[in-house]
FIKOLZA-1660 file (N, C-alpha, C; in steps of 0.1 Angstrom, whole numbers, plus 5000, padded with zeros to 4 digits):
% residues 117
   i   px   py   pz ch aa at
   1 9234 4557 9390  A  M  N
   1 9248 4558 9397  A  M CA
   1 9258 4546 9394  A  M  C
   2 9249 4534 9392  A  K  N
   2 9257 4523 9388  A  K CA
   2 9262 4522 9374  A  K  C
   3 9256 4528 9366  A  K  N
   3 9260 4529 9351  A  K CA
   3 9271 4538 9350  A  K  C
   4 9272 4549 9358  A  L  N
   4 9282 4558 9357  A  L CA
   4 9296 4554 9362  A  L  C
   5 9296 4545 9372  A  I  N
   5 9310 4540 9377  A  I CA
   5 9317 4532 9367  A  I  C
   6 9312 4522 9360  A  P  N
   6 9318 4514 9349  A  P CA
   6 9323 4525 9336  A  P  C
   7 9316 4535 9335  A  A  N
   7 9320 4545 9325  A  A CA
   7 9332 4551 9328  A  A  C
   8 9331 4556 9341  A  V  N
   8 9342 4564 9347  A  V CA
   8 9355 4555 9346  A  V  C
   9 9353 4543 9350  A  I  N
   9 9364 4534 9351  A  I CA
   9 9372 4531 9337  A  I  C
  10 9361 4530 9328  A  L  N
  10 9366 4527 9313  A  L CA
  10 9373 4539 9307  A  L  C
  11 9367 4553 9312  A  F  N
  11 9375 4565 9308  A  F CA
  11 9388 4565 9313  A  F  C
  12 9389 4563 9326  A  I  N
  12 9403 4563 9333  A  I CA
  12 9413 4554 9327  A  I  C
  13 9408 4542 9323  A  A  N
  13 9417 4531 9317  A  A CA
  13 9422 4537 9304  A  A  C
  14 9413 4542 9296  A  F  N
  14 9418 4545 9282  A  F CA
  14 9428 4557 9283  A  F  C
  15 9423 4568 9292  A  A  N
  15 9432 4578 9295  A  A CA
  15 9447 4576 9299  A  A  C
  16 9448 4566 9307  A  G  N
  16 9461 4560 9311  A  G CA
  16 9468 4553 9299  A  G  C
  17 9461 4546 9291  A  T  N
  17 9467 4540 9280  A  T CA
  17 9473 4550 9269  A  T  C
  18 9464 4561 9267  A  A  N
  18 9469 4571 9257  A  A CA
  18 9481 4577 9263  A  A  C
  19 9482 4581 9275  A  T  N
  19 9494 4587 9280  A  T CA
  19 9506 4578 9280  A  T  C
  20 9504 4566 9283  A  A  N
  20 9515 4557 9282  A  A CA
  20 9521 4555 9267  A  A  C
  21 9514 4556 9258  A  Q  N
  21 9519 4554 9244  A  Q CA
  21 9527 4567 9241  A  Q  C
  22 9524 4578 9245  A  Q  N
  22 9532 4590 9242  A  Q CA
  22 9544 4593 9249  A  Q  C
  23 9547 4585 9260  A  S  N
  23 9558 4586 9269  A  S CA
  23 9570 4575 9267  A  S  C
  24 9580 4578 9271  A  F  N
  24 9590 4568 9272  A  F CA
  24 9586 4556 9281  A  F  C
  25 9588 4544 9276  A  S  N
  25 9585 4531 9282  A  S CA
  25 9598 4525 9287  A  S  C
  26 9599 4526 9300  A  A  N
  26 9611 4517 9306  A  A CA
  26 9608 4502 9306  A  A  C
  27 9595 4499 9304  A  V  N
  27 9592 4484 9302  A  V CA
  27 9597 4480 9289  A  V  C
  28 9595 4487 9278  A  D  N
  28 9600 4485 9265  A  D CA
  28 9614 4484 9263  A  D  C
  29 9620 4494 9270  A  F  N
  29 9634 4494 9271  A  F CA
  29 9640 4482 9277  A  F  C
  30 9634 4478 9289  A  N  N
  30 9639 4465 9295  A  N CA
  30 9636 4453 9288  A  N  C
  31 9627 4453 9280  A  K  N
  31 9624 4440 9271  A  K CA
  31 9635 4440 9260  A  K  C
  32 9640 4450 9257  A  N  N
  32 9651 4451 9246  A  N CA
  32 9666 4450 9251  A  N  C
  33 9668 4448 9263  A  L  N
  33 9681 4448 9270  A  L CA
  33 9691 4439 9262  A  L  C
  34 9702 4444 9259  A  G  N
  34 9712 4436 9251  A  G CA
  34 9711 4436 9236  A  G  C
  35 9699 4441 9232  A  K  N
  35 9697 4442 9217  A  K CA
  35 9700 4457 9213  A  K  C
  36 9703 4459 9198  A  N  N
  36 9703 4472 9194  A  N CA
  36 9689 4478 9192  A  N  C
  37 9688 4491 9194  A  G  N
  37 9676 4498 9193  A  G CA
  37 9677 4512 9189  A  G  C
  38 9668 4520 9185  A  T  N
  38 9668 4533 9182  A  T CA
  38 9658 4542 9191  A  T  C
  39 9662 4551 9197  A  L  N
  39 9655 4561 9205  A  L CA
  39 9657 4575 9201  A  L  C
  40 9648 4582 9199  A  C  N
  40 9648 4597 9196  A  C CA
  40 9642 4606 9207  A  C  C
  41 9649 4616 9211  A  D  N
  41 9646 4625 9221  A  D CA
  41 9656 4637 9221  A  D  C
  42 9653 4645 9230  A  T  N
  42 9660 4659 9232  A  T CA
  42 9672 4657 9242  A  T  C
  43 9683 4661 9238  A  V  N
  43 9695 4663 9247  A  V CA
  43 9693 4675 9257  A  V  C
  44 9692 4670 9270  A  Y  N
  44 9690 4681 9280  A  Y CA
  44 9702 4684 9286  A  Y  C
  45 9710 4675 9290  A  T  N
  45 9723 4679 9296  A  T CA
  45 9734 4669 9291  A  T  C
  46 9747 4673 9292  A  L  N
  46 9756 4664 9287  A  L CA
  46 9769 4666 9296  A  L  C
  47 9777 4655 9297  A  K  N
  47 9790 4657 9306  A  K CA
  47 9801 4650 9298  A  K  C
  48 9812 4657 9295  A  V  N
  48 9822 4651 9291  A  V CA
  48 9832 4646 9302  A  V  C
  49 9832 4631 9302  A  V  N
  49 9840 4626 9312  A  V CA
  49 9855 4625 9309  A  V  C
  50 9858 4623 9296  A  S  N
  50 9871 4621 9292  A  S CA
  50 9871 4624 9276  A  S  C
  51 9883 4624 9270  A  D  N
  51 9883 4626 9257  A  D CA
  51 9877 4613 9249  A  D  C
  52 9874 4603 9256  A  T  N
  52 9868 4590 9249  A  T CA
  52 9853 4587 9255  A  T  C
  53 9849 4596 9263  A  L  N
  53 9835 4592 9269  A  L CA
  53 9828 4606 9272  A  L  C
  54 9815 4606 9266  A  T  N
  54 9807 4617 9268  A  T CA
  54 9794 4611 9270  A  T  C
  55 9786 4617 9282  A  L  N
  55 9772 4612 9286  A  L CA
  55 9763 4622 9281  A  L  C
  56 9753 4617 9273  A  L  N
  56 9741 4627 9268  A  L CA
  56 9729 4623 9276  A  L  C
  57 9724 4631 9284  A  N  N
  57 9711 4628 9292  A  N CA
  57 9699 4632 9282  A  N  C
  58 9691 4622 9280  A  M  N
  58 9682 4625 9270  A  M CA
  58 9667 4625 9277  A  M  C
  59 9658 4633 9273  A  G  N
  59 9645 4632 9278  A  G CA
  59 9643 4639 9292  A  G  C
  60 9654 4645 9298  A  G  N
  60 9653 4653 9310  A  G CA
  60 9668 4656 9315  A  G  C
  61 9668 4664 9324  A  A  N
  61 9682 4668 9330  A  A CA
  61 9686 4657 9340  A  A  C
  62 9699 4655 9341  A  Y  N
  62 9705 4647 9352  A  Y CA
  62 9700 4651 9366  A  Y  C
  63 9696 4644 9374  A  P  N
  63 9695 4629 9375  A  P CA
  63 9681 4624 9372  A  P  C
  64 9672 4631 9364  A  N  N
  64 9659 4627 9361  A  N CA
  64 9658 4624 9346  A  N  C
  65 9670 4620 9339  A  Q  N
  65 9669 4618 9326  A  Q CA
  65 9660 4604 9323  A  Q  C
  66 9655 4603 9311  A  K  N
  66 9649 4591 9307  A  K CA
  66 9658 4580 9304  A  K  C
  67 9669 4583 9298  A  Y  N
  67 9680 4575 9295  A  Y CA
  67 9692 4583 9292  A  Y  C
  68 9704 4577 9293  A  T  N
  68 9717 4583 9290  A  T CA
  68 9723 4574 9278  A  T  C
  69 9730 4584 9271  A  V  N
  69 9737 4579 9258  A  V CA
  69 9752 4579 9262  A  V  C
  70 9758 4568 9263  A  A  N
  70 9773 4567 9265  A  A CA
  70 9780 4569 9252  A  A  C
  71 9785 4580 9248  A  V  N
  71 9793 4580 9236  A  V CA
  71 9808 4577 9239  A  V  C
  72 9811 4565 9233  A  K  N
  72 9824 4559 9237  A  K CA
  72 9834 4560 9224  A  K  C
  73 9846 4562 9228  A  G  N
  73 9857 4563 9216  A  G CA
  73 9859 4578 9212  A  G  C
  74 9866 4578 9201  A  N  N
  74 9872 4591 9195  A  N CA
  74 9867 4592 9180  A  N  C
  75 9857 4583 9176  A  K  N
  75 9854 4585 9162  A  K CA
  75 9842 4594 9159  A  K  C
  76 9835 4597 9169  A  I  N
  76 9823 4606 9168  A  I CA
  76 9828 4619 9163  A  I  C
  77 9822 4625 9152  A  T  N
  77 9826 4638 9146  A  T CA
  77 9817 4648 9150  A  T  C
  78 9804 4645 9155  A  L  N
  78 9795 4657 9160  A  L CA
  78 9800 4665 9169  A  L  C
  79 9798 4677 9170  A  D  N
  79 9801 4687 9179  A  D CA
  79 9794 4685 9192  A  D  C
  80 9797 4675 9201  A  L  N
  80 9789 4671 9211  A  L CA
  80 9785 4682 9220  A  L  C
  81 9794 4691 9222  A  A  N
  81 9793 4703 9231  A  A CA
  81 9780 4711 9228  A  A  C
  82 9777 4712 9216  A  N  N
  82 9766 4720 9211  A  N CA
  82 9753 4712 9209  A  N  C
  83 9752 4701 9215  A  L  N
  83 9739 4693 9213  A  L CA
  83 9728 4695 9222  A  L  C
  84 9732 4702 9233  A  K  N
  84 9722 4704 9244  A  K CA
  84 9709 4712 9238  A  K  C
  85 9698 4708 9240  A  G  N
  85 9685 4712 9235  A  G CA
  85 9681 4708 9221  A  G  C
  86 9689 4699 9215  A  K  N
  86 9687 4694 9202  A  K CA
  86 9681 4681 9201  A  K  C
  87 9672 4678 9192  A  P  N
  87 9668 4665 9191  A  P CA
  87 9676 4656 9184  A  P  C
  88 9678 4643 9189  A  L  N
  88 9687 4634 9183  A  L CA
  88 9679 4620 9183  A  L  C
  89 9684 4611 9172  A  C  N
  89 9680 4597 9173  A  C CA
  89 9693 4589 9175  A  C  C
  90 9695 4580 9184  A  V  N
  90 9705 4573 9187  A  V CA
  90 9702 4558 9186  A  V  C
  91 9712 4551 9178  A  T  N
  91 9710 4536 9177  A  T CA
  91 9721 4529 9184  A  T  C
  92 9719 4521 9193  A  G  N
  92 9729 4513 9201  A  G CA
  92 9723 4502 9209  A  G  C
  93 9732 4497 9217  A  V  N
  93 9728 4485 9225  A  V CA
  93 9722 4491 9237  A  V  C
  94 9709 4485 9241  A  F  N
  94 9702 4489 9253  A  F CA
  94 9707 4481 9265  A  F  C
  95 9712 4488 9275  A  I  N
  95 9718 4484 9287  A  I CA
  95 9712 4490 9299  A  I  C
  96 9714 4484 9311  A  L  N
  96 9712 4491 9322  A  L CA
  96 9725 4494 9329  A  L  C
  97 9727 4505 9334  A  Y  N
  97 9738 4510 9341  A  Y CA
  97 9735 4515 9355  A  Y  C
  98 9739 4509 9365  A  K  N
  98 9734 4511 9379  A  K CA
  98 9718 4512 9380  A  K  C
  99 9712 4504 9371  A  G  N
  99 9699 4502 9373  A  G CA
  99 9690 4513 9363  A  G  C
 100 9698 4521 9356  A  R  N
 100 9691 4532 9348  A  R CA
 100 9694 4528 9332  A  R  C
 101 9683 4532 9324  A  P  N
 101 9685 4528 9310  A  P CA
 101 9695 4536 9302  A  P  C
 102 9705 4529 9296  A  E  N
 102 9715 4535 9289  A  E CA
 102 9718 4529 9275  A  E  C
 103 9722 4536 9266  A  I  N
 103 9726 4531 9253  A  I CA
 103 9741 4536 9250  A  I  C
 104 9747 4525 9246  A  E  N
 104 9762 4527 9243  A  E CA
 104 9764 4528 9229  A  E  C
 105 9772 4539 9224  A  V  N
 105 9774 4542 9210  A  V CA
 105 9789 4544 9208  A  V  C
 106 9795 4538 9198  A  E  N
 106 9808 4541 9195  A  E CA
 106 9811 4544 9180  A  E  C
 107 9800 4543 9171  A  E  N
 107 9801 4546 9157  A  E CA
 107 9794 4557 9155  A  E  C
 108 9801 4567 9145  A  P  N
 108 9794 4580 9142  A  P CA
 108 9780 4578 9136  A  P  C
 109 9778 4569 9128  A  D  N
 109 9765 4568 9119  A  D CA
 109 9754 4564 9129  A  D  C
 110 9757 4562 9141  A  R  N
 110 9747 4557 9152  A  R CA
 110 9741 4569 9158  A  R  C
 111 9745 4582 9155  A  I  N
 111 9740 4594 9162  A  I CA
 111 9735 4603 9150  A  I  C
 112 9723 4607 9150  A  N  N
 112 9717 4614 9139  A  N CA
 112 9708 4626 9145  A  N  C
 113 9709 4637 9139  A  M  N
 113 9701 4648 9142  A  M CA
 113 9686 4644 9138  A  M  C
 114 9677 4646 9146  A  K  N
 114 9663 4642 9145  A  K CA
 114 9657 4653 9135  A  K  C
 115 9652 4649 9125  A  K  N
 115 9644 4658 9114  A  K CA
 115 9632 4663 9122  A  K  C
 116 9629 4676 9124  A  T  N
 116 9617 4681 9129  A  T CA
 116 9608 4684 9117  A  T  C
 117 9594 4681 9120  A  D  N
 117 9583 4683 9109  A  D CA
 117 9580 4698 9109  A  D  C
% end
C-alpha cells in the first residue's frame, strides 16, 4: 500500500500538468501584462459597443470568456459581426480590465483568421 500512494500522487501531478498545458493560462497572461502578445482561440460572443469599439469574447461566452479582445477604432476591415464561432489569432497589448484578461487591438493586421489543420 505504501508503494501505491507515491505512484498515485505522481500520476495526479502529471495529469494536472498535462491539463494545464492545453488550456488558457491566466498566469502566463499576467506575466505578460503591458507587452504585445498573440493568442488564438474561438470567438464565442461579441458586442458592438459603438462604431469605434467592438468586444470579442474569446474561449467562452460572456461572462465566462477566457479573455476579451477590445477592437478599437474604425480601421478594422474584417466583418466583425460574422466572426462568432470562428477561430482567430489576435496580437495586441495584454491588459487587465476590471480584473479580467483583455487584449486591445487598433490595427487591421493584428487580427487574423486562424488556419485550421
